[in-house]
Structures are given as C-alpha cells and as structure tokens.
C-alpha positions as CSV (number, residue, x, y, z in Angstrom):
1,M,7.2,36.1,19.8
2,K,10.7,37.1,18.7
3,K,11.4,36.3,15.1
4,N,14.6,34.7,13.8
5,G,14.9,36.0,10.3
6,T,16.8,38.4,8.0
7,I,15.1,41.2,6.0
8,L,16.6,43.2,3.2
9,I,15.4,46.8,3.1
10,V,15.9,48.7,-0.2
11,D,15.1,52.5,0.0
12,D,16.9,55.7,-0.9
13,S,15.7,57.4,2.3
14,E,18.2,57.1,5.1
15,A,15.7,58.2,7.7
16,L,13.2,55.6,6.5
17,L,15.8,52.9,6.6
18,E,16.7,53.7,10.2
19,L,13.0,53.8,11.2
20,I,12.1,50.4,9.6
21,T,15.3,48.9,10.9
22,S,14.5,50.0,14.5
23,L,10.9,48.7,14.2
24,L,12.0,45.3,12.9
25,S,14.8,44.9,15.4
26,T,12.3,45.1,18.2
27,E,10.6,42.1,16.7
28,G,13.9,40.1,16.6
29,Y,14.6,40.4,12.9
30,S,18.1,41.0,11.5
31,T,18.2,43.6,8.8
32,S,20.4,44.7,5.9
33,T,19.9,47.9,4.1
34,V,20.9,49.3,0.7
35,E,19.9,52.5,-1.1
36,T,19.8,51.5,-4.8
37,G,18.4,48.7,-6.9
38,E,21.8,47.9,-8.3
39,A,23.1,47.5,-4.7
40,A,20.2,45.2,-3.9
41,I,21.0,42.9,-6.8
42,E,24.7,42.8,-5.9
43,F,23.7,42.0,-2.2
44,L,21.5,39.1,-3.3
45,I,24.3,37.4,-5.3
46,N,25.9,36.3,-2.1
47,N,23.1,36.6,0.5
48,Q,19.7,35.1,0.9
49,P,17.3,37.0,3.2
50,D,13.9,35.8,4.3
51,L,12.0,38.8,3.0
52,I,12.6,42.0,0.9
53,L,11.1,45.4,1.5
54,L,11.5,47.3,-1.8
55,D,10.9,50.9,-2.5
56,R,8.8,51.4,-5.6
57,T,10.7,54.6,-6.7
58,L,14.5,54.3,-6.6
59,P,17.2,56.3,-8.3
60,G,18.5,54.5,-11.4
61,M,16.8,51.1,-11.6
62,N,13.3,51.5,-10.2
63,G,11.6,49.0,-7.9
64,F,9.7,47.2,-10.7
65,E,12.9,46.5,-12.6
66,V,14.6,45.3,-9.4
67,C,11.7,43.0,-8.7
68,K,11.8,41.5,-12.2
69,Q,15.6,40.8,-11.9
70,I,15.2,39.2,-8.5
71,K,12.5,36.9,-9.8
72,R,14.9,35.8,-12.5
73,M,17.6,34.8,-10.0
74,K,17.3,31.1,-9.3
75,R,18.6,31.1,-5.8
76,V,16.6,34.0,-4.4
77,G,13.7,34.2,-6.8
78,K,11.2,32.7,-4.4
79,I,11.9,35.3,-1.6
80,P,8.7,37.3,-0.9
81,I,8.9,41.0,-1.9
82,I,6.8,43.7,-0.3
83,F,6.7,47.1,-2.2
84,L,7.0,50.3,-0.3
85,T,5.3,53.2,-2.1
86,A,3.7,56.6,-1.6
87,S,1.4,56.0,-4.6
88,T,-2.2,54.8,-4.4
89,N,-2.4,54.1,-8.1
90,V,-4.3,50.9,-8.5
91,K,-2.7,50.0,-11.9
92,E,0.7,50.3,-10.4
93,K,-0.2,48.0,-7.6
94,V,-1.7,45.5,-10.0
95,E,1.5,45.6,-12.0
96,G,3.6,45.0,-8.9
97,F,1.5,41.9,-8.1
98,R,1.8,40.7,-11.7
99,I,5.6,40.7,-11.7
100,G,5.8,38.8,-8.4
101,A,5.3,41.1,-5.3
102,V,3.3,39.6,-2.5
103,D,2.1,42.8,-0.9
104,Y,2.2,46.6,-0.7
105,I,2.8,49.0,2.2
106,T,1.8,52.5,1.5
107,K,3.8,55.4,2.9
108,P,3.4,56.9,5.4
109,F,2.6,53.7,7.2
110,E,1.5,52.8,10.7
111,K,3.9,50.8,12.8
112,E,1.3,48.1,13.5
113,E,0.5,47.7,9.8
114,L,4.2,47.3,8.8
115,L,4.8,44.7,11.5
116,A,1.6,42.8,10.7
117,R,2.4,42.5,7.0
118,V,6.0,41.6,7.5
119,N,5.2,39.0,10.2
120,S,2.5,37.5,8.1
121,H,4.6,37.1,4.9
122,F,7.7,36.0,6.9
123,E,5.7,33.2,8.5
124,L,4.2,32.2,5.2
125,Y,7.6,32.1,3.6
126,K,9.0,30.0,6.4
127,L,6.1,27.6,6.1
128,S,6.7,27.3,2.4
129,Q,10.4,26.6,3.0
130,L,9.5,23.9,5.5
131,L,7.0,22.4,3.2
132,K,9.7,22.4,0.4
133,E,12.2,20.7,2.7
134,Q,9.7,18.1,3.7
135,T,8.7,17.5,0.1
136,E,12.3,16.9,-0.8
137,V,12.7,14.5,2.1
138,L,9.6,12.6,1.0
139,K,10.9,12.5,-2.6
140,E,14.2,11.1,-1.3
141,R,12.4,8.5,0.7
142,E,10.2,7.7,-2.2
143,N,13.2,7.1,-4.3
144,I,14.7,4.8,-1.6
145,L,11.4,2.9,-1.4
146,S,11.3,2.6,-5.1
147,D,14.8,1.1,-5.1
148,L,13.9,-1.2,-2.3
149,N,10.7,-2.3,-4.2
150,A,12.8,-2.9,-7.3
151,T,15.2,-5.1,-5.2
152,K,12.2,-6.9,-3.7
153,D,10.7,-7.5,-7.1
154,K,14.0,-8.9,-8.3
155,F,14.3,-11.1,-5.2
156,F,10.8,-12.6,-5.6
157,S,11.5,-13.0,-9.3
158,I,14.6,-15.0,-8.5
159,I,12.6,-17.1,-6.0
160,A,9.9,-17.8,-8.5
161,H,12.3,-18.7,-11.2
162,D,15.2,-20.4,-9.4
163,L,13.3,-22.1,-6.5
164,K,9.8,-22.9,-7.8
165,G,11.2,-25.1,-10.7
166,P,13.4,-27.3,-8.5
167,F,10.8,-27.6,-5.8
168,S,8.3,-28.8,-8.4
169,N,10.8,-31.3,-9.6
170,I,11.3,-32.6,-6.1
171,F,7.6,-32.9,-5.6
172,E,7.0,-34.8,-8.8
173,L,9.9,-37.2,-8.1
174,S,8.7,-37.8,-4.6
175,K,5.2,-38.4,-6.0
176,L,6.6,-40.9,-8.5
177,L,8.5,-42.7,-5.7
178,K,5.3,-42.9,-3.6
179,E,3.3,-44.3,-6.5
180,K,6.0,-46.8,-7.3
181,C,6.1,-47.9,-3.7
182,S,3.7,-50.9,-3.5
183,E,0.8,-50.7,-0.9
184,S,2.1,-54.0,0.4
185,D,5.6,-52.8,0.9
186,E,6.5,-52.5,4.6
187,G,9.4,-51.0,6.5
188,E,11.4,-47.9,7.0
189,A,11.8,-47.1,3.3
190,K,8.1,-46.8,2.7
191,E,7.8,-44.4,5.7
192,I,10.7,-42.3,4.5
193,I,9.1,-42.0,1.0
194,R,5.8,-41.0,2.6
195,H,7.5,-38.3,4.7
196,L,9.5,-37.1,1.6
197,Y,6.3,-36.7,-0.4
198,T,4.5,-34.9,2.4
199,T,7.4,-32.5,3.0
200,A,7.8,-31.8,-0.7
201,E,4.1,-31.1,-1.1
202,N,4.0,-28.8,2.0
203,T,7.0,-27.0,0.8
204,R,5.6,-26.5,-2.7
205,N,2.3,-25.3,-1.3
206,L,4.1,-22.9,1.0
207,L,6.2,-21.5,-1.8
208,E,3.2,-21.0,-4.1
209,N,1.2,-19.3,-1.3
210,L,4.2,-17.1,-0.5
211,L,4.7,-16.0,-4.1
212,E,1.0,-15.3,-4.6
213,W,0.8,-13.4,-1.3
214,A,3.9,-11.3,-2.3
215,S,2.4,-10.7,-5.8
216,I,-0.9,-9.5,-4.5
217,Q,0.8,-7.2,-1.9
218,R,2.8,-5.6,-4.7
219,G,-0.3,-5.3,-7.0
220,K,1.2,-7.8,-9.5
221,I,-1.8,-10.1,-9.7
222,E,-4.4,-9.1,-12.2
223,Y,-8.1,-9.6,-11.5
224,N,-9.8,-11.1,-14.6
225,P,-13.3,-12.4,-13.7
226,E,-15.2,-14.6,-16.0
227,N,-18.1,-17.1,-15.9
228,V,-16.7,-20.2,-14.2
229,N,-18.4,-23.5,-13.7
230,L,-18.1,-24.0,-10.0
231,H,-18.7,-27.8,-10.0
232,S,-15.9,-28.3,-12.5
233,A,-13.6,-26.0,-10.5
234,V,-14.2,-28.1,-7.3
235,S,-13.7,-31.4,-9.2
236,E,-10.4,-30.1,-10.5
237,C,-9.3,-29.1,-7.0
238,F,-10.3,-32.6,-5.7
239,N,-8.2,-34.2,-8.5
240,V,-5.1,-32.2,-7.5
241,L,-5.5,-33.1,-3.8
242,M,-6.6,-36.7,-4.4
243,A,-3.2,-38.1,-3.2
244,N,-3.5,-36.2,0.1
245,S,-7.0,-37.5,0.8
246,K,-6.0,-41.1,-0.1
247,C,-3.1,-41.1,2.3
248,K,-5.6,-40.5,5.1
249,S,-8.5,-42.4,3.6
250,I,-10.5,-39.2,3.5
251,S,-13.6,-39.2,1.3
252,M,-14.3,-36.0,-0.7
253,A,-17.8,-35.0,-1.8
254,N,-18.5,-32.4,-4.5
255,K,-22.2,-31.4,-3.9
256,I,-22.1,-28.3,-6.2
257,L,-24.8,-28.6,-8.8
258,P,-23.4,-29.3,-12.3
259,K,-24.8,-26.1,-13.8
260,T,-23.8,-23.7,-11.0
261,T,-21.8,-20.8,-12.5
262,V,-20.0,-18.0,-10.7
263,F,-18.5,-14.8,-12.0
264,A,-14.9,-15.1,-10.7
265,D,-11.2,-15.0,-11.5
266,F,-10.4,-18.6,-12.3
267,N,-6.9,-18.6,-10.8
268,M,-8.0,-16.8,-7.7
269,L,-11.0,-19.2,-7.2
270,N,-8.6,-22.2,-7.8
271,T,-6.3,-20.8,-5.0
272,I,-9.2,-20.3,-2.6
273,L,-10.5,-23.8,-3.1
274,R,-7.1,-25.5,-3.0
275,N,-6.2,-23.8,0.3
276,L,-9.6,-24.5,2.0
277,V,-9.8,-28.1,0.8
278,S,-6.2,-28.8,1.6
279,N,-6.7,-27.4,5.1
280,A,-9.8,-29.5,5.6
281,I,-7.8,-32.7,4.6
282,K,-4.9,-31.6,6.9
283,F,-7.1,-31.2,10.0
284,T,-9.3,-34.2,9.4
285,P,-8.2,-37.6,10.8
286,K,-8.2,-40.8,8.9
287,D,-11.5,-42.0,7.4
288,G,-13.0,-38.5,7.7
289,T,-15.1,-36.6,5.2
290,V,-14.6,-33.3,3.3
291,T,-17.6,-31.8,1.6
292,V,-18.1,-28.8,-0.6
293,Y,-21.6,-27.4,-1.1
294,E,-23.4,-24.2,-2.0
295,N,-26.1,-22.0,-0.7
296,G,-27.6,-19.4,-3.1
297,I,-29.1,-16.2,-1.8
298,K,-30.2,-13.5,-4.3
299,D,-27.2,-12.3,-6.3
300,T,-24.7,-14.0,-4.1
301,I,-23.6,-17.6,-3.8
302,T,-22.0,-18.9,-0.6
303,I,-19.7,-21.9,-0.9
304,C,-18.9,-24.1,2.1
305,V,-15.9,-26.3,2.6
306,S,-16.9,-28.6,5.5
307,D,-15.0,-31.3,7.4
308,N,-15.6,-33.5,10.4
309,G,-12.0,-32.9,11.7
310,V,-10.5,-31.7,14.9
311,G,-12.1,-28.3,14.8
312,M,-10.9,-25.3,16.8
313,D,-11.8,-23.0,19.7
314,L,-13.3,-19.5,19.3
315,K,-10.1,-17.7,20.0
316,T,-8.2,-19.6,17.3
317,A,-11.1,-19.1,14.8
318,N,-11.2,-15.3,15.5
319,N,-7.4,-15.0,14.7
320,L,-7.4,-17.0,11.5
321,F,-7.6,-14.1,9.1
322,N,-5.5,-11.7,11.2
323,A,-2.2,-11.1,9.4
324,N,-0.5,-10.1,12.7
325,K,-1.5,-13.3,14.5
326,V,-0.7,-15.9,11.9
327,Q,1.0,-18.9,13.4
328,S,2.3,-22.3,12.3
329,T,0.0,-25.2,13.0
330,Y,0.1,-29.0,12.4
331,G,-2.4,-31.3,10.9
332,T,-3.6,-34.7,12.3
333,E,-0.7,-36.5,10.6
334,G,1.9,-33.8,11.5
335,E,1.3,-31.8,8.2
336,Q,2.8,-28.4,8.5
337,G,0.9,-25.2,7.9
338,T,1.6,-21.5,8.2
339,G,-1.8,-19.8,8.0
340,L,-0.6,-17.9,4.9
341,G,-3.1,-19.7,2.7
342,L,-6.1,-18.4,4.6
343,L,-4.8,-14.8,4.3
344,L,-4.6,-15.4,0.5
345,C,-8.2,-16.7,0.6
346,K,-9.3,-13.6,2.4
347,E,-7.5,-11.3,-0.1
348,F,-8.9,-13.1,-3.1
349,V,-12.5,-13.4,-1.8
350,E,-12.5,-9.6,-0.9
351,K,-11.2,-8.9,-4.4
352,H,-14.4,-10.4,-5.7
353,G,-16.5,-8.2,-3.3
354,G,-17.2,-11.2,-1.1
355,K,-16.7,-12.3,2.5
356,I,-15.1,-15.3,4.2
357,W,-15.8,-16.6,7.6
358,V,-15.5,-19.8,9.7
359,E,-17.7,-21.9,11.9
360,S,-15.9,-24.5,14.0
361,E,-16.3,-26.7,17.1
362,V,-13.5,-28.6,18.8
363,G,-13.9,-32.3,18.1
364,V,-16.8,-31.8,15.7
365,G,-15.3,-30.1,12.6
366,T,-15.0,-26.9,10.7
367,K,-16.9,-25.1,8.0
368,F,-15.2,-22.4,5.9
369,W,-17.8,-20.2,4.1
370,F,-17.0,-17.7,1.4
371,S,-19.3,-15.7,-0.9
372,L,-18.9,-14.9,-4.6
373,P,-21.0,-13.0,-7.3
374,W,-23.5,-15.3,-8.9
375,H,-23.7,-15.5,-12.7
376,D,-27.1,-14.3,-14.0
377,N,-27.8,-17.5,-15.9
378,T,-27.4,-19.8,-12.9
379,V,-30.5,-22.0,-12.5
380,L,-30.2,-22.8,-8.8
381,I,-31.8,-20.3,-6.4
382,G,-32.1,-20.6,-2.7
383,T,-31.0,-24.2,-2.4
384,A,-28.7,-25.4,0.4
385,Y,-26.9,-28.7,0.8
386,R,-25.8,-30.2,4.2
C-alpha cells in the first residue's frame, strides 16, 4: 500500500541520502534531505514531517544533540525519530532511547529492514495523531455537553423555583374553594370548582414527577436510606390523597402491620407510594376500594397496592415501565396521567435494589408490587394479606 507521508532524512553521506530517498519513494513517501544537524533544526522551524531518520554521527552538532533539541521544540517534539548508526554499542543505543528516539537502524542495512521499521513507526505516528485529534474532538464535545447540562440545570432550577410555587398556590386555593363549596350546592359553579381542583392537582403532580425525574436523571437526588415505619408511611400517603378518594367515594385500606419497618429512603418511598396509590384511585370507579398490604419473604418485603378498578390488558401492562412507550392515559373520571410517575417508581425501587411489577385483568383490577430491603428488627415474617 502506498504511503502518503513526509520523511526528513538527516545524514552527511550524499550517497546514503540518495539510496534512502529512492527506497522510500517507491513506498510513496515524500522525502526531504539535509546534511547537518543545524540544517535539520532550521528545516523543522517551518516544516513538520511525519518521521525523521537521523544519523548518529554528524559534523558539528551530533545526532544526540539534534534529537534533544527537536524534543524541546513544541510543534515537532512528538515526531518519531529513528537513529541511523554504524555503531553496535549498547550504551549508545540505550542513551538514544532515553532522549526520545523510537528505534535504531544499523548501517549497513537491508532494504526490507529499513522499510519495515519506517512503515511501522509511520503507521504508529499516524494512529497517535488520529487518536489525538479524536480526543480533542471528544473534549470539545464534552465541553459543549457540559455547557448544555449547565443550561439544563438552570432551566430546571427556574422551573422548580418559579413554577412550583405558583402551582402549589393554585392547588391550595382550588382546594380551599372545593372545601368551602357545600355538598348540597348544585349547579355549574360546583362543577367548575371540581374541575379546577382536579386540574390543579394533576398539574402539580405532573410538575413534581417531572422535577424528580429530571433530578434523578442528572444524579441530583441523594439516596439516604433509613429505618422507616411502613404503616405510618402508607397512612401519611392516604392522608395526602384523601380528597381524591372522597371525590370518588373510594375506600382506602392500610393493611400494613403497625410494626413493619423497611430500610428505605423516606422521600423516595413516599414518591413510590404516592404515585401508585394515586394511580389506583385514578383508575378505580366510584365506590371502589384501594388496599395496601405486604408479603414478607426472607430479607425482602414486597408491598402491594391493589385496586378493583378498570384493569388493563397484557400489552399495556408490559409497556408501563418502558420509557420509550410512555403515553398519556385518562382515569375513570377523566383524570389525566402521563405514565411518568411509574417510571419514577421503577427508578426509585431499583435504587433500593428492589423490583417492581404489575398484575392486572381488564374489568377486575390491578396490583402493583414492589420489593424493598427489610429491616432486621421487623417482627412479621412470611405473612401475606389479601
């Protein structure tokens, strides 16, 4: 294969310069020749060959001195240097390698040896140059990505600060309106208030899930597990979602034993429960039931959020935790959902080393199961509630 490179040959023998030039030309190399070390240094000020063949013994500045000076030149210091020498002295060769040479060719040399060594080091140099270029491109892209991430972080910070507060206020005001609206009140105003509250709540939940999802993708959420009373965590979740369940006359049952303790990050556990129970309420018709119970197996406790709602087919169930197939769905009263909450649940459960899965049947209901590490002091072992 013909080479496309330039080689500088430094030797005080005109005959040797002609011979090497002829051999390298047949391989496709371009060559430049000089007869002294001083001329080589001057040449390299304005030129950058791909390889240098340097005679060890030169008039004036010898090959070792030339090599040292070249290695101190920033622009050409990385160019591979192969010494040409008639000496077989091992100490001299070692010194040559020490100051930066990559190889030696001993005079008189065979044509095949010269070409083999030159071709080998030329290819290595070209590969190193390519690697350097690719590294620089990667660094440039890394800097661009870093800037984009900084912009993204700022964007989510603005969303969290400037949108979360107002949405929370809207939600609280709509909740107050709903509470002030008498059960006996009839008419369009009551229906508008109910829709206002539902929309505000759905928007708030979406925003919270979006911000949590973005934070975990950016590695901004810390994992701080501790001993958490599971019964209390479920009760707290029920209290937060009580208004939702009352709107649809859905009863909620906390069948977690009072002493059950899990080793979990409280905030993550709270998000898992909130999303699963909220989904259960959303897809359960009026007068339905949502139940949370446990099933302890060895060092793992599995928690089930069960409902007797609309259920789903196998295809829908299989795509629930697939980020590429998340789609918007609506509850039995038109409640809007995005599926983002379930992706959060999966992320948080797996952060605990657990698993999450679903069992569902159309028209019968749905059971979301997830596993967590069990605290050593938990009393319950191997008990299941249905």
